C-alpha positions as CSV (number, residue, x, y, z in Angstrom):
1,M,-6.7,-13.0,-14.3
2,F,-8.5,-12.5,-11.0
3,L,-7.9,-8.8,-10.7
4,Q,-10.7,-8.4,-13.3
5,T,-13.2,-9.9,-10.9
6,M,-12.2,-7.4,-8.1
7,R,-13.2,-3.8,-7.6
8,P,-10.5,-1.6,-9.1
9,N,-10.1,0.5,-6.0
10,I,-10.1,-1.4,-2.7
11,V,-8.2,-1.7,0.6
12,Q,-8.8,-5.0,2.4
13,S,-7.3,-7.8,4.4
14,I,-5.3,-10.1,2.2
15,R,-7.5,-13.0,3.2
16,A,-7.2,-15.9,0.8
17,H,-4.8,-14.1,-1.6
18,R,-1.1,-14.9,-1.6
19,P,1.4,-12.1,-2.3
20,E,3.0,-14.2,-5.1
21,D,-0.4,-14.5,-6.8
22,L,-1.1,-10.8,-6.5
23,M,2.4,-10.0,-7.9
24,Q,1.7,-12.2,-10.9
25,A,-1.7,-10.7,-11.4
26,A,-0.2,-7.2,-11.3
27,Q,2.4,-8.2,-13.9
28,Q,-0.2,-9.7,-16.1
29,A,-2.3,-6.5,-15.9
30,Q,0.9,-4.5,-16.4
31,Q,0.3,-2.6,-13.1
32,H,2.8,-1.6,-10.5
33,F,3.3,-4.1,-7.7
34,L,4.4,-2.5,-4.4
35,Y,5.3,-4.9,-1.6
36,A,6.4,-4.2,2.0
37,N,7.0,-6.9,4.7
38,L,6.7,-5.1,8.0
39,F,7.6,-8.1,10.2
40,D,10.5,-6.4,11.9
41,A,8.7,-3.0,12.3
42,Q,7.6,-2.2,15.8
43,T,6.7,1.5,15.8
44,K,5.1,4.0,13.4
45,Q,8.5,5.3,12.4
46,D,9.7,1.7,11.7
47,V,6.6,1.1,9.5
48,L,7.0,4.3,7.6
49,E,10.8,3.6,7.0
50,V,10.2,0.1,5.8
51,I,7.4,1.2,3.4
52,A,9.5,4.1,2.0
53,A,12.5,1.8,1.4
54,A,10.4,-1.0,0.0
55,F,8.6,1.3,-2.4
56,Q,11.8,3.1,-3.3
57,F,10.5,6.4,-2.1
58,P,12.7,9.2,-0.9
59,M,13.4,8.8,2.8
60,H,11.5,12.1,3.6
61,V,8.4,10.0,3.0
62,A,9.2,8.2,6.3
63,K,8.5,11.4,8.3
64,S,4.8,11.1,8.6
65,M,1.6,9.4,7.4
66,E,0.8,12.5,5.5
67,S,4.2,12.3,3.7
68,L,3.4,8.7,2.8
69,K,0.0,9.7,1.4
70,D,1.6,12.5,-0.6
71,A,4.2,10.1,-2.1
72,L,1.5,7.6,-3.0
73,T,-0.7,10.3,-4.7
74,N,1.0,13.5,-5.8
75,L,4.5,12.1,-6.3
76,L,3.3,9.2,-8.3
77,S,0.8,11.2,-10.3
78,R,3.5,13.8,-11.3
79,A,5.5,10.9,-12.7
80,G,3.0,10.6,-15.5
81,S,0.1,8.4,-16.5
82,Q,-0.1,5.3,-14.2
83,P,-1.4,1.9,-15.3
84,G,-2.6,0.9,-11.8
85,F,-1.3,-0.5,-8.6
86,V,-1.4,-3.6,-6.5
87,V,0.0,-3.0,-3.0
88,V,0.7,-5.6,-0.4
89,L,1.5,-4.7,3.2
90,E,2.4,-8.0,5.0
91,Q,2.7,-8.4,8.8
92,V,1.5,-4.9,9.8
93,P,2.5,-4.7,13.5
94,S,0.1,-5.4,16.2
95,N,1.7,-4.4,19.5
96,P,1.6,-1.7,22.1
97,R,4.0,0.5,20.2
98,F,1.9,0.2,17.0
99,D,-1.5,-0.1,18.4
100,R,-5.0,-0.3,16.9
101,E,-5.1,3.5,16.4
102,A,-1.8,3.5,14.5
103,R,-3.0,0.5,12.3
104,E,-6.3,2.3,11.6
105,Q,-4.3,5.4,10.6
106,L,-2.2,3.4,8.2
107,V,-5.2,1.7,6.6
108,D,-6.9,5.1,6.4
109,V,-4.0,6.5,4.4
110,F,-4.3,3.7,1.9
111,R,-8.1,4.2,1.7
112,E,-7.5,7.9,0.9
113,V,-4.9,7.0,-1.7
114,S,-7.3,4.5,-3.2
115,E,-10.0,7.2,-3.5
116,F,-7.4,9.6,-5.0
117,W,-6.6,7.1,-7.8
118,D,-10.3,6.1,-8.2
119,D,-11.0,9.8,-9.0
120,R,-8.4,9.4,-11.8
121,R,-9.9,6.1,-13.0
122,T,-6.7,4.3,-12.1
123,P,-6.9,0.9,-10.3
124,F,-5.4,0.9,-6.8
125,R,-5.8,-2.3,-4.8
126,C,-4.2,-2.6,-1.4
127,F,-4.0,-5.8,0.7
128,Y,-2.7,-6.0,4.2
129,S,-2.2,-8.7,6.8
130,F,-1.5,-8.7,10.6
131,P,0.7,-11.3,12.3
């Protein structure tokens, strides 16, 4: 199980990992697997809506990056003890309507979430890719 060889709280490019392998590793570790394919997303609003729907969050989560962060931290922690998370964000947009600043904002949200879960000694690994 290759999750054991990784830092428990990390946000990084997906690199050599395949989403299917990450899903299988999450299942073996009995951790939550959250997956969003953002191929059709073009704007920040699109990205937030796709993530909220894919993660089965209430649609108010799609209002802002702060709402997304709150759902990934407070909403999930109030649901009880968590075994850990493996998150995959595939095809994060790279276009003028979702520019470098927007991508950095999104990745920063997941870094802050990773730190939140690290403080609670809960694994949170996030992997992302760009087209």
